[in-house]
C-alpha positions in Angstrom: 116.6 174.3 63.9 117.0 173.7 67.6 115.7 176.2 70.1 118.1 176.0 73.1 117.2 177.8 76.3 120.1 179.4 78.2 120.6 178.7 81.9 123.3 181.1 83.0 124.6 180.4 86.5 126.3 183.0 88.8 126.7 182.6 92.5 124.6 179.4 92.3 121.7 181.3 90.9 120.2 181.4 87.4 120.7 184.9 86.0 120.3 186.9 82.7 122.7 189.8 82.3 122.4 192.9 80.3 125.3 193.2 77.8 127.3 190.6 79.8 127.6 193.0 82.8 127.5 191.1 86.1 126.2 194.2 87.8 123.2 194.5 85.5 120.7 191.6 85.7 117.4 191.2 83.9 116.6 188.1 85.9 117.8 186.3 89.0 116.2 183.0 90.1 117.2 180.8 93.0 117.2 177.3 91.6 118.9 176.7 88.3 118.1 173.0 88.5 114.4 173.7 88.6 114.7 176.2 85.8 116.5 173.6 83.6 113.8 171.1 84.3 111.1 173.6 83.4 112.6 174.2 79.9 112.8 170.4 79.4 109.1 170.1 80.3 108.2 172.8 77.9 109.8 170.9 75.0 113.5 171.9 74.8 115.7 169.3 73.2 118.9 170.8 74.5 120.1 173.2 77.2 122.8 175.8 77.1 124.6 176.1 80.4 127.0 178.9 81.2 129.1 179.0 84.3 129.5 182.8 84.6 131.7 182.6 87.7 134.0 180.4 85.6 133.9 182.9 82.8 134.6 186.0 85.0 136.9 184.5 87.6 138.3 181.3 86.0 137.1 179.2 88.9 134.6 176.3 88.5 132.4 177.3 91.5 129.2 175.9 90.0 130.5 172.4 89.2 128.0 170.7 91.5 125.0 172.6 90.1 126.1 171.8 86.5 126.4 168.1 87.5 123.0 168.1 89.2 121.3 169.6 86.1 122.9 166.9 83.9 121.7 164.3 86.3 118.1 165.7 86.6 117.3 166.3 82.9 117.0 163.8 80.1 118.1 166.1 77.3 121.7 166.9 76.3 123.4 170.0 77.6 126.3 172.1 76.2 128.5 173.9 78.8 130.6 177.0 78.5 132.2 179.6 80.8 135.9 179.8 81.7 137.2 176.6 80.1 141.0 177.3 79.9 142.6 173.9 80.1 142.3 170.5 78.4 141.7 169.0 81.9 138.8 171.3 82.6 137.2 170.6 79.3 137.6 166.9 79.8 136.1 167.1 83.3 132.9 168.7 81.9 132.6 166.0 79.3 133.1 163.4 82.0 130.3 164.8 84.1 128.0 164.4 81.1 128.2 167.5 78.9 127.2 166.7 75.3 129.6 169.4 74.0 131.7 172.1 75.6 132.0 175.7 74.5 135.5 177.2 74.3 135.9 180.9 74.1 138.9 183.2 74.7 141.6 180.5 74.7 140.5 179.2 71.3 140.8 182.6 69.8 144.2 183.4 71.4 145.6 179.9 70.7 143.7 177.9 68.0 146.1 175.1 68.6 144.3 174.5 71.9 141.3 173.3 69.7 143.6 171.1 67.7 144.9 169.5 70.9 141.4 169.0 72.3 140.3 167.5 69.0 142.9 164.7 69.6 141.0 163.8 72.8 137.4 164.4 71.7 135.1 163.9 68.7 134.9 167.3 67.0 131.1 167.2 67.5 131.8 167.8 71.2 133.8 170.9 70.6 132.0 174.2 70.1 133.9 177.5 69.8 132.2 180.7 70.9 132.8 183.7 68.6 131.6 186.9 70.1 131.6 189.8 67.7 131.3 193.5 68.2 131.3 196.1 65.4 132.4 193.3 63.0 135.4 192.0 65.0 135.7 189.1 67.4 136.1 190.2 71.0 137.5 188.2 73.9 138.0 188.3 77.7 134.4 189.0 78.5 134.0 191.2 75.5 136.6 193.7 76.8 139.3 193.1 74.3 139.0 193.5 70.5 140.9 191.1 68.2 142.1 191.6 64.6 139.8 188.8 63.4 136.5 189.0 61.7 134.2 186.0 62.7 134.6 184.5 59.2 138.5 184.7 59.3 138.9 183.0 62.7 135.9 180.7 62.1 137.7 179.2 59.1 140.9 178.8 61.1 139.1 177.1 64.0 137.2 174.8 61.6 140.5 173.6 60.2 141.8 173.0 63.8 139.0 170.7 64.7 136.1 172.8 66.0 132.8 170.9 65.3 130.5 173.9 65.6 130.4 177.7 66.2 128.4 179.6 68.7 128.1 183.1 67.3 127.0 186.0 69.6 126.5 189.5 68.2 127.5 191.6 71.2 125.9 194.7 69.7 122.4 193.3 70.3 123.0 190.7 73.1 120.8 191.2 76.1 119.0 194.3 74.8 115.8 192.6 73.7 115.7 194.7 70.5 115.9 192.0 67.9 118.7 190.4 65.8 121.0 191.5 63.0 120.8 188.7 60.4 123.7 189.8 58.1 126.8 188.7 60.1 125.1 185.4 61.0 124.2 184.6 57.4 127.8 185.5 56.3 129.2 183.1 58.8 126.8 180.2 57.9 127.6 180.7 54.2 131.4 180.7 54.8 131.8 177.7 57.0 131.2 173.9 56.6 130.4 173.3 60.3 127.1 174.1 62.0 126.5 177.6 63.5 124.4 178.3 66.5 123.2 181.9 66.9 122.9 183.9 70.1 122.1 187.5 71.0 119.2 189.7 70.7 116.5 187.1 69.9 113.2 188.8 71.0 110.4 187.4 68.9 109.1 184.4 66.9 109.9 186.5 63.8 113.6 186.6 64.8 113.5 182.8 65.0 112.0 182.5 61.6 114.7 184.8 60.1 117.4 182.7 61.8 116.0 179.4 60.5 116.0 180.9 57.0 119.7 181.8 57.5 120.5 178.1 57.9 121.7 178.0 61.6 121.6 174.7 63.4 120.2 176.2 66.6 119.4 179.4 68.5 120.2 180.1 72.1 117.5 182.1 73.8 117.8 183.7 77.2 116.2 186.9 78.3 113.2 186.7 75.9 112.2 183.4 77.4 112.6 184.6 81.0 110.7 187.8 80.4 107.9 186.0 78.6 108.4 187.7 75.2 108.7 184.2 73.6 106.7 181.2 74.7 109.0 178.2 74.2 106.2 175.7 73.3 104.8 178.1 70.7 108.3 178.9 69.3 109.1 175.2 68.9 105.8 174.6 67.1 106.3 177.5 64.7 109.9 176.6 63.9 109.1 172.9 63.4 106.2 173.8 61.2 108.3 175.7 58.7 
């Protein structure tokens, strides 16, 4: 299981939000590139980059920072946040993203994933499923859909998604631990890898997730607030 530090970028700074609210920040650091390099130095084998301005406004204001991080680190990165067109997705791949993370548009129009899969190896296409109270939510978690994660996950798998990033909105950013059940259900129902996100607070959470069979875990606030030591977490997970 891969432990993937999150580097969320807003207004050219590295931030960690509470429940996805741009007005509520756990963390704000001035240099996302240095933050990314720090996680690499501590043993991360992949980074999770999110362009929050892209997600909230649909504008790729942090392109240069994303590109610089890719240039400065020697590990693969996945990038998400506001990808709404095939052209935008391809541009992020072309600047060096290992895989791109598609959110709202994939849920609204699964054929977008099918079109993208004609241009890219499916391993480069990850779809973000954000769930609240058992249903997938879109548009920055503001709009509830009719789909459960398993229902839409199966559809997107058929359309060409190579992996799923599952975030449990109920626990995301609260630093109160994870809920294993919806993650386990998704892992057991799909044939493509699942990466978990949301609520990871302790090494114990990581052990539970590894036992669920996820491919990786994205960790944000717990790393930045020192609740989890990355080097120790990697050692524990690799030792199981």
